[in-house]
Each structure stands twice: as C-alpha cells, then as structure tokens.
N, C-alpha and C positions, 0 to 999 in steps of 0.2 A: 419438341425441342425448344421452340421459342418460349414456351411456358416455363421450362426449367431455367433458362437464362434469366428471364424476368424475375424469377423467384430469388435468384442468387444476387442480382445487382443491389437491391436494397440492403441486404445483409453486408455486402462488401462496403458499400458507402457508409453504413452505420459503424462498421468496424474502423474505417479510416477516420471518421469523425471522433470516435472514442479515443483512438490513439493520439490524435492531435490534441484533444482536451487533456489527456493524461500527460503528454509531453509539456504542455503549457503549465499544468499544475506543478510538475517537478521543477520547472524553471522558477515559478513563483516561490516555492519553498527554498531553493538554493539561493535565490536573490534576497531572501528575508534575513540573512545573516544570523539565523537561529541554529546553525550547526548542521544543516541538512546536506547530505552528500549522496549522489546517485552512484552506487558501486558498480564497478566494471564486472564482467563475468569472472575474472580472476579473483577479484575482491569478494564476490559473492561466494565462490568456492572456499576461500579462506574462512569467511564467516561461518559457513555451514560446518566445516571441520572443527573449528574452535568451539562452537556451541555444542557440537556432538561430543567432544572430549569431556564436557561437563554434564553429559546426559540431558542436554536441552535440545529438543527437536526443532529444527528450522528447515523449512521447505522453500527452495529458491523461488518458486512461482508464487509464494504467499507473501512476498514483500517487494516493494518498489524502491525504497529509499531508506537510508539510515540517518539517525540524528546522533551526532557526536557531542558529548558534554565536555570534551577536551580534545586538543589536537592528537590524532591517532593516525599512524601510517597504515592504511588498510591493505597495503601490499606486503606488510611484514607480519607473518603469521604469529610469531612470538609476541610482538607488540599488541596485536589484536587480542590474543589470549590473555595477556596481562591486564587488558583494559575492557573486558566484556561488560563490566558494571557501568561503564561510561558510554556504552553503545545502545541506542534504542532502535529496534527493528520496526519499520513503519510501512503500512499499506496505505496507498493513496486512493481516496475516493474523490472524484472530481465532478464538477458541473460547470458549464458555461452560462447557466442561468443565474440571475441574481437571486440569492437566497438570504433569509435572515440568519443572523449569527447563531440562533438557537436551532437551526436546521429544520424548523417546523415545515412539513410538507415535502421534505426531501426523501425520496425513495431510492434505495441502492441495493445491490446484490452483495452478499457475503458468501464466499466460497467455504466449503468444508475445510479445505487446507488452511485458509486464513483463520477460521474459528479454532481449529486444533492448535495451530502455532500460537495464537493469542492466549489460549488456555494454558499451554505449556510454559510460555515465556513470562506470563503474568505482567508485571510492571515494565518488563523489558520490551514490550510490544505496544505500539500505538496505532490507531487508525487516524489518518490525517484527512479531514474533509476540506477540500480546497475549492473555493469559489473563484474560478479563473476570471469571471466578469468583473469582480470587485478586487481581485488580488488579495483576498483574505483567506485565512484557514483556521480550523479548530482541531486540536488534538484531543483524542478520547481513548481511554483504556477500554478494554472489552466490557468491564463492569460499568463504566460510565455510559458507554454506548447502549448497553442493554437497559440501563436505568432510564435513558431518554426515550427508548423505543415505545411508540404508541401501538405498534402491531408488528408481529413477526409472521411471515408467510413462507414456510419451507417449500422449496421446489427442487426438482432434479433436472439438470441440463443434460441432454443426450446429444452426443456428436457422432455422426456417421462418416 
C-alpha cells in the first residue's frame, strides 16, 4: 500500500507544477496586449460549434487560448461565426526554465488531438511556446514547428 501511495505522489506534484506553469503562461500571453483571450467553457462551446458549421474540426482539449485580430464578443455565436477568420486557435506549451528564443534544447509533448486540429485548421491554429521565467513567447504554425524540429519521438500515453 505504501508503495502505491509513494508512486502517486510524484505524479500529482508534477501535475500541480505543470498546471501552475500553464496558468502563468496564459497570464503572460493575456498581459502581452497581443489579443490573447482565455475562453470560458461557454465560449469554447460556441467556438466548437461555429468552426463545425464550416466543416473545420476543433477539439476543446486541443487548445488553451485564442488570439483575436479584432475585438470579438466570444459570447455571441453569430459574431463569432462572422469573424472566424480573425480568430486564431492556440495551444500553449510552456516552461519555467530559461530558454533561448530559437527554443533549442526544448522538448515538449504534442498530442494527437493537437496535431489533428492543427492540420485541419492550418493557419488558424498556432502553437505558443511561453517562457514563463523570461515572460517571452514564440508563435509557430504546425509547418514552422515541424521545420524547426531536430527530432520527433512518437509515444503513446496510457491512462488507467
């Protein structure tokens, strides 16, 4: 029994640390005045529906934040629908370690859902790499990300 508890504690602590870093990363982006908005659950549902109406696949767990190129009321479905071209769907990848702006040496996980949504949305989807230690970020499309990759290591994550 003790062995099981000991095995779970590091996982829980790691998860808490990742969540705190992700929250700080979102704060960095919102404070940047670059148009980033963390959508509410209701706003995410509206985005999912409006993208689906245009046969664009969007999975709610495959993005964290949106970037608006103009003021848009994300609570108004018809306004969201009229302005989809001005909305960038973004997935945050963050680190609390100091990293170079070219991200050399940075290793991160990319989920199948993120990859599929990025492929489907093309230029409407960006990966945002946030260095919370420096308060800086880099935006990359899937093509740019793959162009910078020095290695790709596919894995499967299994949850019991």
